[in-house]
C-alpha positions in Angstrom: -12.8 33.9 -14.7 -13.8 30.6 -12.9 -17.3 30.6 -11.6 -18.3 29.0 -8.4 -20.2 25.9 -9.5 -19.8 23.6 -6.4 -20.5 23.5 -2.8 -17.8 25.2 -0.6 -14.9 22.9 0.1 -14.8 24.4 3.5 -18.0 22.7 4.5 -16.0 19.3 4.7 -12.7 18.5 6.3 -9.8 18.7 3.6 -7.0 16.2 3.8 -3.7 17.3 2.3 -2.0 14.0 1.7 0.9 15.9 0.1 2.0 17.1 3.5 2.3 13.3 4.4 4.6 12.4 1.5 6.3 9.6 3.3 2.9 7.7 3.6 2.0 8.5 -0.1 5.4 8.5 -1.8 4.3 5.6 -4.1 1.7 7.8 -5.6 4.1 10.9 -6.4 5.1 11.8 -9.8 8.6 13.5 -10.1 9.3 13.3 -13.8 8.9 16.6 -15.7 7.5 14.8 -18.7 4.9 12.9 -16.6 3.9 16.1 -14.8 3.4 18.1 -17.9 1.4 15.2 -19.5 -0.9 15.0 -16.6 -1.4 18.8 -16.4 -2.1 19.0 -20.3 -4.9 16.2 -19.7 -6.4 18.5 -16.9 -6.5 21.4 -19.1 -8.1 19.3 -21.9 -10.7 18.1 -19.6 -11.2 21.5 -18.1 -11.3 20.0 -14.5 -12.1 22.5 -11.7 -9.2 23.1 -9.3 -9.6 24.2 -5.7 -6.4 26.2 -4.4 -6.1 26.2 -0.7 -3.9 28.8 1.2 -3.4 30.2 4.7 -3.2 26.7 6.1 -6.3 25.6 4.4 -8.5 28.3 5.9 -9.1 30.1 2.6 -9.5 28.7 -1.0 -10.2 30.0 -4.4 -11.8 27.9 -7.4 -9.8 28.0 -10.4 -8.8 26.1 -13.6 -5.6 25.3 -15.2 -5.3 27.4 -18.5 -1.9 26.8 -19.9 1.6 25.4 -19.2 4.8 26.7 -20.8 8.5 27.1 -20.1 7.8 29.4 -17.3 5.5 27.4 -15.4 1.6 27.1 -15.3 -1.2 29.6 -15.8 -4.4 29.4 -13.6 -7.7 31.2 -14.0 -8.8 33.9 -11.6 -11.4 33.0 -9.2 -14.8 34.6 -8.9 -14.0 36.5 -5.7 -11.7 39.6 -5.9 -11.0 39.3 -2.1 -9.9 35.7 -2.4 -7.7 36.5 -5.4 -6.0 39.2 -3.4 -5.5 37.0 -0.4 -4.1 34.1 -2.8 -1.5 36.6 -4.3 -0.3 37.5 -0.8 -0.4 34.1 0.6 2.7 32.4 -0.5 2.3 28.5 -0.8 -0.9 27.1 -2.2 -2.1 23.5 -2.4 -4.0 22.7 -5.5 -6.5 19.8 -5.5 -8.5 18.4 -8.4 -10.1 15.3 -9.6 -9.1 13.8 -13.1 -10.7 10.7 -14.3 -12.0 9.9 -10.8 -8.4 10.1 -9.5 -7.4 12.6 -6.8 -4.7 15.1 -8.0 -2.8 17.2 -5.6 0.3 19.6 -5.9 1.7 22.8 -4.5 3.2 26.0 -5.7 5.2 28.4 -3.6 3.5 31.5 -4.9 1.2 33.0 -7.5 1.5 36.3 -9.3 -1.0 38.3 -11.4 -0.5 38.0 -15.2 -2.6 38.7 -18.3 -3.7 35.6 -20.3 -5.6 36.2 -23.6 -6.4 39.6 -22.4 -7.9 38.5 -18.9 -6.3 38.4 -15.5 -4.8 35.2 -14.4 -2.4 33.6 -11.8 1.2 32.6 -12.9 2.8 30.0 -10.8 6.0 27.9 -11.1 5.8 24.4 -12.6 5.2 21.9 -9.7 8.2 19.7 -9.0 5.9 16.8 -7.9 2.3 15.8 -8.2 0.3 13.3 -6.0 -1.8 11.2 -8.2 -3.7 9.3 -5.5 -5.3 6.3 -7.4 -5.7 3.5 -4.8 -6.7 0.2 -6.4 -10.1 -1.4 -5.3 -9.1 -5.0 -4.7 -11.3 -8.0 -5.1 -11.7 -9.9 -1.7 -11.8 -13.6 -1.9 -13.2 -15.7 1.1 -10.6 -18.4 2.1 -11.8 -21.7 0.8 -12.9 -24.0 3.5 -11.3 -27.2 1.7 -8.0 -25.3 1.4 -7.6 -23.3 4.5 -5.0 -20.6 4.7 -3.0 -19.8 7.7 -0.5 -17.2 8.2 2.5 -16.6 10.7 2.7 -13.3 12.4 5.5 -11.6 14.3 4.9 -8.9 16.8 7.5 -6.9 18.4 6.5 -6.1 22.0 7.5 -2.7 23.7 10.4 -4.4 25.6 11.9 -5.7 22.3 10.6 -9.3 22.8 9.4 -10.8 19.5 6.3 -13.0 19.7 5.2 -15.4 17.0 1.8 -16.7 16.4 -0.3 -18.4 13.9 -3.7 -17.3 12.7 -6.5 -18.5 10.2 -7.0 -16.3 7.3 -10.7 -15.6 6.7 -10.4 -13.6 3.4 -7.7 -12.0 1.3 -7.1 -9.3 -1.1 -4.2 -7.3 -2.8 -4.9 -4.8 0.1 -4.8 -7.0 3.1 -6.3 -10.0 5.0 -8.8 -10.8 7.7 -7.8 -13.1 10.3 -9.3 -15.0 13.3 -7.7 -14.2 16.7 -5.0 -16.9 17.3 -6.0 -19.8 19.7 -3.7 -18.4 22.3 -6.2 -15.6 22.8 -3.9 -12.7 22.0 -5.8 -9.5 21.8 -5.5 -7.5 18.6 -5.8 -3.9 18.8 -6.5 -1.3 16.2 -3.5 0.5 14.7 -1.1 -2.4 16.0 1.5 -3.4 13.5 3.1 -6.8 12.9 6.7 -6.7 11.9 6.0 -9.5 9.4 3.3 -11.7 8.1 4.2 -15.0 6.2 1.5 -16.4 4.0 2.2 -19.3 1.7 -0.4 -19.2 -1.2 -0.9 -22.6 -3.0 0.4 -22.3 -6.6 1.3 -18.6 -6.2 4.2 -18.5 -3.6 5.1 -16.8 -0.4 3.8 -13.5 0.7 5.9 -11.7 3.3 4.6 -8.2 4.3 4.1 -6.0 7.4 0.5 -5.9 8.6 -1.4 -3.0 10.4 -4.7 -3.7 12.2 -7.5 -1.7 11.0 -10.5 -3.2 12.6 -11.4 -5.8 15.3 -14.9 -7.1 16.0 -16.6 -10.1 17.4 -18.4 -12.7 15.2 -20.5 -15.6 16.1 -19.8 -18.9 14.4 -22.5 -21.5 13.2 -21.8 -23.5 16.3 -22.5 -20.6 18.6 -19.0 -19.9 19.4 -17.9 -16.3 19.7 -14.4 -15.4 18.1 -12.6 -12.1 17.3 -12.0 -11.2 13.6 -9.5 -8.6 12.7 -9.1 -6.8 9.4 -5.4 -6.0 8.6 -3.8 -4.0 5.9 -0.6 -4.9 4.0 1.9 -2.1 4.4 3.9 -0.9 1.3 3.4 -4.4 -0.3 5.6 -4.6 -3.5 3.8 -5.1 -6.8 5.4 -8.6 -7.2 3.6 -9.8 -4.0 0.3 -8.2 -5.2 0.6 -10.1 -8.4 1.1 -13.4 -6.6 -2.1 -12.7 -4.6 -4.0 -11.8 -7.5 -2.7 -15.0 -9.2 -3.9 -17.0 -6.3 -7.4 -15.3 -6.2 -7.7 -16.0 -9.9 -6.8 -19.7 -9.5 -9.4 -20.1 -6.7 -12.1 -18.4 -8.6 -11.4 -20.7 -11.7 -11.6 -23.8 -9.4 -14.9 -22.5 -7.9 -16.5 -21.8 -11.3 -15.2 -25.2 -12.6 -16.8 -27.0 -9.6 -20.2 -25.1 -10.0 -20.2 -26.2 -13.7 -19.6 -29.8 -12.6 -16.2 -30.0 -14.2 -14.4 -31.3 -11.1 
């Protein structure tokens, strides 16, 4: 029976990304083989699992004990009352961390069984698992000698398309930071640009949707005050990310060569 060894998850808000599958579809596993492989790894690591039910208001701490043709077997929790509620609840959302990656899946029900002579939960094999591994991207400050500019397309509420050019301050595989366009257009948090075209030297054209994540004022060395906006790439294909990483590697290589006096 799994003991309570961590602080109650109810002490902090819980985010069920699986309920927002459209936003996190790239992180979903659907293959039975991939799902079983991951679950066996969780068993081997003895990772603790939190099973939430009743719209997240109740939970039980458990562990994955076995998988077989009938589904999965989970350890009973330490609380008899919560075990009883879990059996009556219907759908459960299970969350664990494996190799520093958040794992999340749901099951439509659990029932009581015996496993190696002890009470346990039986549940169907999950049909999909969310493996939420976001990459931490290296961020490169755009070189002054070879400035980067991007072309942004904004669709206004009335359907009018507005095109503007902005200077790129820094770039990573996750997004860019730009200075406000000379036209003085005001960026707003959560604003989306239909497209952003960015031609990276020796790497190629990047075209993506952008979403504004933050906007703040900075003071330049000459005393001028300008707005800086951090923007996230939306659903950027892996091929585009590879181009960005290639560009960053080239720029870093040039920087190190200059530092060593080779150029």
